[in-house]
Jmol script that loads the backbone (N, CA, C; Angstrom):
load data "model"
ATOM      1  N   MET A   1      72.445 112.222 115.488  1.00  0.00           N
ATOM      2  CA  MET A   1      72.955 111.870 116.764  1.00  0.00           C
ATOM      3  C   MET A   1      73.342 110.411 116.759  1.00  0.00           C
ATOM      4  N   LYS A   2      72.486 109.520 116.240  1.00  0.00           N
ATOM      5  CA  LYS A   2      72.792 108.101 116.188  1.00  0.00           C
ATOM      6  C   LYS A   2      73.973 107.835 115.221  1.00  0.00           C
ATOM      7  N   TYR A   3      74.011 108.521 114.162  1.00  0.00           N
ATOM      8  CA  TYR A   3      75.132 108.422 113.251  1.00  0.00           C
ATOM      9  C   TYR A   3      76.408 108.905 113.801  1.00  0.00           C
ATOM     10  N   GLN A   4      76.437 109.908 114.568  1.00  0.00           N
ATOM     11  CA  GLN A   4      77.526 110.439 115.230  1.00  0.00           C
ATOM     12  C   GLN A   4      78.089 109.424 116.226  1.00  0.00           C
ATOM     13  N   ARG A   5      77.233 108.762 117.017  1.00  0.00           N
ATOM     14  CA  ARG A   5      77.670 107.748 117.966  1.00  0.00           C
ATOM     15  C   ARG A   5      78.228 106.529 117.224  1.00  0.00           C
ATOM     16  N   SER A   6      77.647 106.143 116.069  1.00  0.00           N
ATOM     17  CA  SER A   6      78.123 105.053 115.372  1.00  0.00           C
ATOM     18  C   SER A   6      79.515 105.403 114.759  1.00  0.00           C
ATOM     19  N   LEU A   7      79.659 106.543 114.278  1.00  0.00           N
ATOM     20  CA  LEU A   7      80.913 106.998 113.744  1.00  0.00           C
ATOM     21  C   LEU A   7      81.981 107.007 114.761  1.00  0.00           C
ATOM     22  N   GLU A   8      81.707 107.538 115.989  1.00  0.00           N
ATOM     23  CA  GLU A   8      82.671 107.550 117.040  1.00  0.00           C
ATOM     24  C   GLU A   8      83.041 106.150 117.466  1.00  0.00           C
ATOM     25  N   ASP A   9      81.997 105.299 117.523  1.00  0.00           N
ATOM     26  CA  ASP A   9      82.322 103.927 117.870  1.00  0.00           C
ATOM     27  C   ASP A   9      83.271 103.176 116.844  1.00  0.00           C
ATOM     28  N   TYR A  10      82.903 103.471 115.613  1.00  0.00           N
ATOM     29  CA  TYR A  10      83.770 102.893 114.443  1.00  0.00           C
ATOM     30  C   TYR A  10      85.231 103.421 114.648  1.00  0.00           C
ATOM     31  N   TYR A  11      85.390 104.665 114.862  1.00  0.00           N
ATOM     32  CA  TYR A  11      86.756 105.212 114.974  1.00  0.00           C
ATOM     33  C   TYR A  11      87.439 104.696 116.221  1.00  0.00           C
ATOM     34  N   ASP A  12      86.733 104.524 117.293  1.00  0.00           N
ATOM     35  CA  ASP A  12      87.362 103.944 118.529  1.00  0.00           C
ATOM     36  C   ASP A  12      87.826 102.514 118.271  1.00  0.00           C
ATOM     37  N   LYS A  13      86.962 101.700 117.592  1.00  0.00           N
ATOM     38  CA  LYS A  13      87.363 100.288 117.314  1.00  0.00           C
ATOM     39  C   LYS A  13      88.529 100.242 116.335  1.00  0.00           C
ATOM     40  N   SER A  14      88.413 101.167 115.347  1.00  0.00           N
ATOM     41  CA  SER A  14      89.468 101.203 114.256  1.00  0.00           C
ATOM     42  C   SER A  14      90.808 101.566 114.995  1.00  0.00           C
ATOM     43  N   TYR A  15      90.792 102.430 115.885  1.00  0.00           N
ATOM     44  CA  TYR A  15      92.006 102.790 116.676  1.00  0.00           C
ATOM     45  C   TYR A  15      92.511 101.660 117.489  1.00  0.00           C
ATOM     46  N   GLU A  16      91.661 100.903 118.110  1.00  0.00           N
ATOM     47  CA  GLU A  16      92.095  99.766 118.950  1.00  0.00           C
ATOM     48  C   GLU A  16      92.718  98.672 117.952  1.00  0.00           C
ATOM     49  N   VAL A  17      92.047  98.509 116.894  1.00  0.00           N
ATOM     50  CA  VAL A  17      92.618  97.507 115.885  1.00  0.00           C
ATOM     51  C   VAL A  17      94.055  97.953 115.398  1.00  0.00           C
ATOM     52  N   GLN A  18      94.186  99.161 115.036  1.00  0.00           N
ATOM     53  CA  GLN A  18      95.506  99.626 114.595  1.00  0.00           C
ATOM     54  C   GLN A  18      96.531  99.597 115.679  1.00  0.00           C
ATOM     55  N   ARG A  19      96.177  99.822 116.884  1.00  0.00           N
ATOM     56  CA  ARG A  19      97.079  99.792 117.979  1.00  0.00           C
ATOM     57  C   ARG A  19      97.486  98.356 118.225  1.00  0.00           C
ATOM     58  N   SER A  20      96.573  97.396 118.197  1.00  0.00           N
ATOM     59  CA  SER A  20      96.932  95.999 118.452  1.00  0.00           C
ATOM     60  C   SER A  20      97.780  95.481 117.283  1.00  0.00           C
ATOM     61  N   LEU A  21      97.489  95.890 116.002  1.00  0.00           N
ATOM     62  CA  LEU A  21      98.300  95.550 114.898  1.00  0.00           C
ATOM     63  C   LEU A  21      99.767  96.125 115.055  1.00  0.00           C
ATOM     64  N   GLY A  22      99.791  97.311 115.526  1.00  0.00           N
ATOM     65  CA  GLY A  22     101.148  97.940 115.753  1.00  0.00           C
ATOM     66  C   GLY A  22     101.946  97.134 116.758  1.00  0.00           C
ATOM     67  N   ILE A  23     101.297  96.756 117.836  1.00  0.00           N
ATOM     68  CA  ILE A  23     101.970  95.996 118.858  1.00  0.00           C
ATOM     69  C   ILE A  23     102.400  94.659 118.284  1.00  0.00           C
ATOM     70  N   LEU A  24     101.535  93.999 117.526  1.00  0.00           N
ATOM     71  CA  LEU A  24     101.909  92.680 116.912  1.00  0.00           C
ATOM     72  C   LEU A  24     103.052  92.886 115.908  1.00  0.00           C
ATOM     73  N   ASN A  25     103.044  93.968 115.100  1.00  0.00           N
ATOM     74  CA  ASN A  25     104.072  94.178 114.132  1.00  0.00           C
ATOM     75  C   ASN A  25     105.397  94.382 114.893  1.00  0.00           C
ATOM     76  N   THR A  26     105.303  95.195 115.965  1.00  0.00           N
ATOM     77  CA  THR A  26     106.562  95.497 116.734  1.00  0.00           C
ATOM     78  C   THR A  26     107.156  94.176 117.323  1.00  0.00           C
ATOM     79  N   ALA A  27     106.285  93.333 117.948  1.00  0.00           N
ATOM     80  CA  ALA A  27     106.772  92.063 118.438  1.00  0.00           C
ATOM     81  C   ALA A  27     107.249  91.142 117.393  1.00  0.00           C
ATOM     82  N   GLN A  28     106.716  91.154 116.199  1.00  0.00           N
ATOM     83  CA  GLN A  28     107.155  90.312 115.083  1.00  0.00           C
ATOM     84  C   GLN A  28     108.527  90.726 114.706  1.00  0.00           C
ATOM     85  N   ARG A  29     108.674  92.057 114.545  1.00  0.00           N
ATOM     86  CA  ARG A  29     109.993  92.538 114.131  1.00  0.00           C
ATOM     87  C   ARG A  29     111.072  92.333 115.156  1.00  0.00           C
ATOM     88  N   ALA A  30     110.723  92.433 116.460  1.00  0.00           N
ATOM     89  CA  ALA A  30     111.637  92.144 117.531  1.00  0.00           C
ATOM     90  C   ALA A  30     112.064  90.683 117.468  1.00  0.00           C
ATOM     91  N   ILE A  31     111.129  89.751 117.276  1.00  0.00           N
ATOM     92  CA  ILE A  31     111.483  88.317 117.135  1.00  0.00           C
ATOM     93  C   ILE A  31     112.415  88.040 116.019  1.00  0.00           C
ATOM     94  N   PHE A  32     112.091  88.657 114.813  1.00  0.00           N
ATOM     95  CA  PHE A  32     112.933  88.402 113.665  1.00  0.00           C
ATOM     96  C   PHE A  32     114.311  89.142 113.856  1.00  0.00           C
ATOM     97  N   GLY A  33     114.346  90.213 114.514  1.00  0.00           N
ATOM     98  CA  GLY A  33     115.564  90.957 114.796  1.00  0.00           C
ATOM     99  C   GLY A  33     116.449  90.163 115.709  1.00  0.00           C
ATOM    100  N   THR A  34     115.844  89.566 116.736  1.00  0.00           N
ATOM    101  CA  THR A  34     116.605  88.718 117.693  1.00  0.00           C
ATOM    102  C   THR A  34     117.124  87.504 116.964  1.00  0.00           C
ATOM    103  N   GLY A  35     116.283  86.923 116.149  1.00  0.00           N
ATOM    104  CA  GLY A  35     116.790  85.655 115.388  1.00  0.00           C
ATOM    105  C   GLY A  35     117.976  86.025 114.478  1.00  0.00           C
ATOM    106  N   LEU A  36     117.853  87.170 113.789  1.00  0.00           N
ATOM    107  CA  LEU A  36     118.915  87.624 112.865  1.00  0.00           C
ATOM    108  C   LEU A  36     120.238  87.889 113.669  1.00  0.00           C
ATOM    109  N   THR A  37     120.107  88.557 114.818  1.00  0.00           N
ATOM    110  CA  THR A  37     121.233  88.884 115.625  1.00  0.00           C
ATOM    111  C   THR A  37     121.875  87.575 116.110  1.00  0.00           C
ATOM    112  N   PHE A  38     121.079  86.578 116.591  1.00  0.00           N
ATOM    113  CA  PHE A  38     121.617  85.364 117.006  1.00  0.00           C
ATOM    114  C   PHE A  38     122.367  84.585 115.886  1.00  0.00           C
ATOM    115  N   ASN A  39     121.743  84.604 114.681  1.00  0.00           N
ATOM    116  CA  ASN A  39     122.417  83.949 113.518  1.00  0.00           C
ATOM    117  C   ASN A  39     123.749  84.640 113.233  1.00  0.00           C
ATOM    118  N   MET A  40     123.720  85.953 113.285  1.00  0.00           N
ATOM    119  CA  MET A  40     124.983  86.699 112.907  1.00  0.00           C
ATOM    120  C   MET A  40     126.066  86.438 113.977  1.00  0.00           C
ATOM    121  N   MET A  41     125.639  86.433 115.305  1.00  0.00           N
ATOM    122  CA  MET A  41     126.610  86.167 116.359  1.00  0.00           C
ATOM    123  C   MET A  41     127.164  84.722 116.213  1.00  0.00           C
ATOM    124  N   LEU A  42     126.330  83.814 115.872  1.00  0.00           N
ATOM    125  CA  LEU A  42     126.807  82.366 115.716  1.00  0.00           C
ATOM    126  C   LEU A  42     127.737  82.321 114.461  1.00  0.00           C
ATOM    127  N   ALA A  43     127.356  83.066 113.423  1.00  0.00           N
ATOM    128  CA  ALA A  43     128.255  83.002 112.215  1.00  0.00           C
ATOM    129  C   ALA A  43     129.616  83.671 112.558  1.00  0.00           C
ATOM    130  N   ALA A  44     129.582  84.792 113.371  1.00  0.00           N
ATOM    131  CA  ALA A  44     130.847  85.376 113.731  1.00  0.00           C
ATOM    132  C   ALA A  44     131.722  84.487 114.581  1.00  0.00           C
ATOM    133  N   TYR A  45     131.029  83.755 115.462  1.00  0.00           N
ATOM    134  CA  TYR A  45     131.801  82.789 116.319  1.00  0.00           C
ATOM    135  C   TYR A  45     132.440  81.697 115.403  1.00  0.00           C
ATOM    136  N   TYR A  46     131.673  81.130 114.457  1.00  0.00           N
ATOM    137  CA  TYR A  46     132.221  80.158 113.617  1.00  0.00           C
ATOM    138  C   TYR A  46     133.299  80.713 112.689  1.00  0.00           C
ATOM    139  N   THR A  47     133.207  81.997 112.383  1.00  0.00           N
ATOM    140  CA  THR A  47     134.302  82.585 111.588  1.00  0.00           C
ATOM    141  C   THR A  47     135.529  82.699 112.381  1.00  0.00           C
ATOM    142  N   GLN A  48     135.367  83.020 113.626  1.00  0.00           N
ATOM    143  CA  GLN A  48     136.487  83.244 114.524  1.00  0.00           C
ATOM    144  C   GLN A  48     137.227  81.947 114.762  1.00  0.00           C
ATOM    145  N   ILE A  49     136.494  80.809 114.899  1.00  0.00           N
ATOM    146  CA  ILE A  49     137.203  79.563 115.072  1.00  0.00           C
ATOM    147  C   ILE A  49     137.608  78.899 113.744  1.00  0.00           C
ATOM    148  N   GLY A  50     137.284  79.540 112.602  1.00  0.00           N
ATOM    149  CA  GLY A  50     137.754  79.043 111.367  1.00  0.00           C
ATOM    150  C   GLY A  50     136.889  78.176 110.557  1.00  0.00           C
ATOM    151  N   LEU A  51     135.637  78.059 110.963  1.00  0.00           N
ATOM    152  CA  LEU A  51     134.713  77.105 110.224  1.00  0.00           C
ATOM    153  C   LEU A  51     134.002  77.874 109.054  1.00  0.00           C
ATOM    154  N   LEU A  52     133.854  79.218 109.216  1.00  0.00           N
ATOM    155  CA  LEU A  52     133.226  79.965 108.072  1.00  0.00           C
ATOM    156  C   LEU A  52     134.146  81.035 107.637  1.00  0.00           C
ATOM    157  N   THR A  53     133.951  81.591 106.442  1.00  0.00           N
ATOM    158  CA  THR A  53     134.720  82.733 105.895  1.00  0.00           C
ATOM    159  C   THR A  53     133.843  83.966 105.989  1.00  0.00           C
ATOM    160  N   THR A  54     134.485  85.039 105.717  1.00  0.00           N
ATOM    161  CA  THR A  54     133.772  86.396 105.747  1.00  0.00           C
ATOM    162  C   THR A  54     132.635  86.389 104.682  1.00  0.00           C
ATOM    163  N   GLY A  55     132.819  85.795 103.600  1.00  0.00           N
ATOM    164  CA  GLY A  55     131.825  85.703 102.607  1.00  0.00           C
ATOM    165  C   GLY A  55     130.595  84.915 103.042  1.00  0.00           C
ATOM    166  N   ASP A  56     130.931  83.874 103.893  1.00  0.00           N
ATOM    167  CA  ASP A  56     129.747  83.090 104.432  1.00  0.00           C
ATOM    168  C   ASP A  56     128.851  83.951 105.347  1.00  0.00           C
ATOM    169  N   ILE A  57     129.466  84.808 106.048  1.00  0.00           N
ATOM    170  CA  ILE A  57     128.691  85.724 106.935  1.00  0.00           C
ATOM    171  C   ILE A  57     127.785  86.647 106.055  1.00  0.00           C
ATOM    172  N   ILE A  58     128.347  87.173 105.027  1.00  0.00           N
ATOM    173  CA  ILE A  58     127.582  88.064 104.091  1.00  0.00           C
ATOM    174  C   ILE A  58     126.455  87.209 103.512  1.00  0.00           C
ATOM    175  N   MET A  59     126.731  86.019 103.081  1.00  0.00           N
ATOM    176  CA  MET A  59     125.763  85.175 102.487  1.00  0.00           C
ATOM    177  C   MET A  59     124.606  84.876 103.495  1.00  0.00           C
ATOM    178  N   ILE A  60     124.928  84.590 104.718  1.00  0.00           N
ATOM    179  CA  ILE A  60     123.885  84.281 105.638  1.00  0.00           C
ATOM    180  C   ILE A  60     123.078  85.484 105.941  1.00  0.00           C
ATOM    181  N   GLN A  61     123.655  86.650 106.102  1.00  0.00           N
ATOM    182  CA  GLN A  61     122.902  87.929 106.324  1.00  0.00           C
ATOM    183  C   GLN A  61     121.968  88.214 105.111  1.00  0.00           C
ATOM    184  N   SER A  62     122.443  88.104 103.920  1.00  0.00           N
ATOM    185  CA  SER A  62     121.683  88.479 102.787  1.00  0.00           C
ATOM    186  C   SER A  62     120.577  87.410 102.570  1.00  0.00           C
ATOM    187  N   LEU A  63     120.821  86.152 102.906  1.00  0.00           N
ATOM    188  CA  LEU A  63     119.729  85.203 102.775  1.00  0.00           C
ATOM    189  C   LEU A  63     118.599  85.406 103.778  1.00  0.00           C
ATOM    190  N   MET A  64     119.044  85.745 105.000  1.00  0.00           N
ATOM    191  CA  MET A  64     118.058  86.012 105.994  1.00  0.00           C
ATOM    192  C   MET A  64     117.164  87.196 105.684  1.00  0.00           C
ATOM    193  N   LEU A  65     117.848  88.246 105.185  1.00  0.00           N
ATOM    194  CA  LEU A  65     117.041  89.503 104.851  1.00  0.00           C
ATOM    195  C   LEU A  65     116.190  89.232 103.618  1.00  0.00           C
ATOM    196  N   GLN A  66     116.621  88.479 102.655  1.00  0.00           N
ATOM    197  CA  GLN A  66     115.796  88.152 101.568  1.00  0.00           C
ATOM    198  C   GLN A  66     114.629  87.192 101.959  1.00  0.00           C
ATOM    199  N   PHE A  67     114.837  86.464 102.983  1.00  0.00           N
ATOM    200  CA  PHE A  67     113.719  85.552 103.422  1.00  0.00           C
ATOM    201  C   PHE A  67     112.674  86.374 104.253  1.00  0.00           C
ATOM    202  N   LEU A  68     113.170  87.380 105.016  1.00  0.00           N
ATOM    203  CA  LEU A  68     112.286  88.043 105.908  1.00  0.00           C
ATOM    204  C   LEU A  68     111.469  89.171 105.158  1.00  0.00           C
ATOM    205  N   SER A  69     112.056  89.797 104.193  1.00  0.00           N
ATOM    206  CA  SER A  69     111.292  90.871 103.514  1.00  0.00           C
ATOM    207  C   SER A  69     109.996  90.493 102.867  1.00  0.00           C
ATOM    208  N   PRO A  70     109.930  89.351 102.082  1.00  0.00           N
ATOM    209  CA  PRO A  70     108.650  88.872 101.632  1.00  0.00           C
ATOM    210  C   PRO A  70     107.634  88.529 102.684  1.00  0.00           C
ATOM    211  N   LEU A  71     108.119  88.000 103.888  1.00  0.00           N
ATOM    212  CA  LEU A  71     107.267  87.741 104.986  1.00  0.00           C
ATOM    213  C   LEU A  71     106.592  88.986 105.521  1.00  0.00           C
ATOM    214  N   PHE A  72     107.315  90.029 105.641  1.00  0.00           N
ATOM    215  CA  PHE A  72     106.742  91.316 106.056  1.00  0.00           C
ATOM    216  C   PHE A  72     105.654  91.818 105.104  1.00  0.00           C
ATOM    217  N   PHE A  73     105.978  91.657 103.735  1.00  0.00           N
ATOM    218  CA  PHE A  73     105.126  92.134 102.718  1.00  0.00           C
ATOM    219  C   PHE A  73     103.881  91.277 102.691  1.00  0.00           C
ATOM    220  N   LEU A  74     103.976  89.921 102.827  1.00  0.00           N
ATOM    221  CA  LEU A  74     102.794  89.075 102.850  1.00  0.00           C
ATOM    222  C   LEU A  74     101.934  89.359 104.092  1.00  0.00           C
ATOM    223  N   GLY A  75     102.593  89.624 105.196  1.00  0.00           N
ATOM    224  CA  GLY A  75     101.784  89.942 106.384  1.00  0.00           C
ATOM    225  C   GLY A  75     101.010  91.189 106.250  1.00  0.00           C
ATOM    226  N   SER A  76     101.622  92.195 105.662  1.00  0.00           N
ATOM    227  CA  SER A  76     100.805  93.488 105.358  1.00  0.00           C
ATOM    228  C   SER A  76      99.764  93.281 104.391  1.00  0.00           C
ATOM    229  N   MET A  77     100.001  92.485 103.372  1.00  0.00           N
ATOM    230  CA  MET A  77      98.942  92.247 102.347  1.00  0.00           C
ATOM    231  C   MET A  77      97.780  91.401 103.005  1.00  0.00           C
ATOM    232  N   TYR A  78      98.114  90.413 103.818  1.00  0.00           N
ATOM    233  CA  TYR A  78      97.062  89.657 104.493  1.00  0.00           C
ATOM    234  C   TYR A  78      96.211  90.554 105.356  1.00  0.00           C
ATOM    235  N   ARG A  79      96.890  91.457 106.088  1.00  0.00           N
ATOM    236  CA  ARG A  79      96.127  92.384 106.975  1.00  0.00           C
ATOM    237  C   ARG A  79      95.230  93.261 106.174  1.00  0.00           C
ATOM    238  N   SER A  80      95.682  93.758 105.086  1.00  0.00           N
ATOM    239  CA  SER A  80      94.939  94.702 104.291  1.00  0.00           C
ATOM    240  C   SER A  80      93.731  93.942 103.554  1.00  0.00           C
ATOM    241  N   PHE A  81      93.950  92.713 103.124  1.00  0.00           N
ATOM    242  CA  PHE A  81      92.898  91.847 102.553  1.00  0.00           C
ATOM    243  C   PHE A  81      91.842  91.588 103.574  1.00  0.00           C
ATOM    244  N   ASN A  82      92.282  91.220 104.820  1.00  0.00           N
ATOM    245  CA  ASN A  82      91.380  90.900 105.830  1.00  0.00           C
ATOM    246  C   ASN A  82      90.475  92.164 106.275  1.00  0.00           C
ATOM    247  N   GLU A  83      91.142  93.328 106.300  1.00  0.00           N
ATOM    248  CA  GLU A  83      90.332  94.532 106.646  1.00  0.00           C
ATOM    249  C   GLU A  83      89.318  94.870 105.572  1.00  0.00           C
ATOM    250  N   ASN A  84      89.721  94.659 104.272  1.00  0.00           N
ATOM    251  CA  ASN A  84      88.798  94.893 103.187  1.00  0.00           C
ATOM    252  C   ASN A  84      87.612  93.976 103.226  1.00  0.00           C
ATOM    253  N   LEU A  85      87.865  92.720 103.537  1.00  0.00           N
ATOM    254  CA  LEU A  85      86.708  91.766 103.644  1.00  0.00           C
ATOM    255  C   LEU A  85      85.801  92.140 104.749  1.00  0.00           C
ATOM    256  N   ILE A  86      86.262  92.584 105.881  1.00  0.00           N
ATOM    257  CA  ILE A  86      85.475  93.045 106.978  1.00  0.00           C
ATOM    258  C   ILE A  86      84.592  94.328 106.561  1.00  0.00           C
ATOM    259  N   ASP A  87      85.265  95.204 105.812  1.00  0.00           N
ATOM    260  CA  ASP A  87      84.541  96.395 105.382  1.00  0.00           C
ATOM    261  C   ASP A  87      83.470  95.990 104.365  1.00  0.00           C
ATOM    262  N   ILE A  88      83.737  95.039 103.427  1.00  0.00           N
ATOM    263  CA  ILE A  88      82.743  94.660 102.504  1.00  0.00           C
ATOM    264  C   ILE A  88      81.569  93.970 103.233  1.00  0.00           C
ATOM    265  N   ASN A  89      81.850  93.231 104.268  1.00  0.00           N
ATOM    266  CA  ASN A  89      80.815  92.595 105.009  1.00  0.00           C
ATOM    267  C   ASN A  89      79.970  93.680 105.676  1.00  0.00           C
ATOM    268  N   LYS A  90      80.551  94.684 106.316  1.00  0.00           N
ATOM    269  CA  LYS A  90      79.774  95.767 106.865  1.00  0.00           C
ATOM    270  C   LYS A  90      78.897  96.460 105.872  1.00  0.00           C
ATOM    271  N   ILE A  91      79.407  96.696 104.635  1.00  0.00           N
ATOM    272  CA  ILE A  91      78.667  97.371 103.656  1.00  0.00           C
ATOM    273  C   ILE A  91      77.469  96.584 103.186  1.00  0.00           C
ATOM    274  N   THR A  92      77.632  95.397 102.995  1.00  0.00           N
ATOM    275  CA  THR A  92      76.485  94.495 102.573  1.00  0.00           C
ATOM    276  C   THR A  92      75.457  94.355 103.658  1.00  0.00           C
ATOM    277  N   THR A  93      75.918  94.350 104.913  1.00  0.00           N
ATOM    278  CA  THR A  93      74.993  94.391 106.074  1.00  0.00           C
ATOM    279  C   THR A  93      74.144  95.679 106.031  1.00  0.00           C
ATOM    280  N   ILE A  94      74.830  96.761 105.816  1.00  0.00           N
ATOM    281  CA  ILE A  94      74.157  98.059 105.787  1.00  0.00           C
ATOM    282  C   ILE A  94      73.159  98.176 104.621  1.00  0.00           C
ATOM    283  N   MET A  95      73.637  97.654 103.463  1.00  0.00           N
ATOM    284  CA  MET A  95      72.754  97.711 102.300  1.00  0.00           C
ATOM    285  C   MET A  95      71.525  96.784 102.426  1.00  0.00           C
ATOM    286  N   GLU A  96      71.612  95.725 103.162  1.00  0.00           N
ATOM    287  CA  GLU A  96      70.455  94.858 103.376  1.00  0.00           C
ATOM    288  C   GLU A  96      69.566  95.282 104.506  1.00  0.00           C
ATOM    289  N   THR A  97      70.010  96.257 105.295  1.00  0.00           N
ATOM    290  CA  THR A  97      69.151  96.781 106.322  1.00  0.00           C
ATOM    291  C   THR A  97      68.007  97.613 105.706  1.00  0.00           C
ATOM    292  N   PRO A  98      66.704  97.331 106.134  1.00  0.00           N
ATOM    293  CA  PRO A  98      65.641  98.169 105.536  1.00  0.00           C
ATOM    294  C   PRO A  98      65.657  99.577 106.024  1.00  0.00           C
ATOM    295  N   ALA A  99      65.270 100.514 105.196  1.00  0.00           N
ATOM    296  CA  ALA A  99      65.237 101.880 105.477  1.00  0.00           C
ATOM    297  C   ALA A  99      64.171 102.188 106.512  1.00  0.00           C
ATOM    298  N   LEU A 100      64.448 103.049 107.497  1.00  0.00           N
ATOM    299  CA  LEU A 100      63.415 103.459 108.434  1.00  0.00           C
ATOM    300  C   LEU A 100      62.514 104.492 107.848  1.00  0.00           C
ATOM    301  N   VAL A 101      62.994 105.321 106.931  1.00  0.00           N
ATOM    302  CA  VAL A 101      62.192 106.382 106.338  1.00  0.00           C
ATOM    303  C   VAL A 101      62.084 106.057 104.810  1.00  0.00           C
ATOM    304  N   THR A 102      60.919 105.979 104.335  1.00  0.00           N
ATOM    305  CA  THR A 102      60.746 105.731 102.885  1.00  0.00           C
ATOM    306  C   THR A 102      60.164 106.922 102.234  1.00  0.00           C
TER     307      THR A 102
END
end "model"
wireframe off; spacefill off
backbone 0.3
color backbone group
């Protein structure tokens, strides 16, 4: 009975963490998408008035995408590493707890 409650509590908290991380990831991608859209619109405007060429637009887009991809990867690796450290902390706490039944 106590184990079942602990397990349900763990699943509830895990769900809340995943939901908040999903919201954070969505907001991060929306911010990056907005920034990329603004950069592309600005590059298109400069191309229209003759300051940039079509190749410059392609260069700006590819540089932005090459810059953002590693950031998404590093963010997911950081999140995974952080979750693993929390799990290790929980395991060591459980292992150090004295047994009720010997």
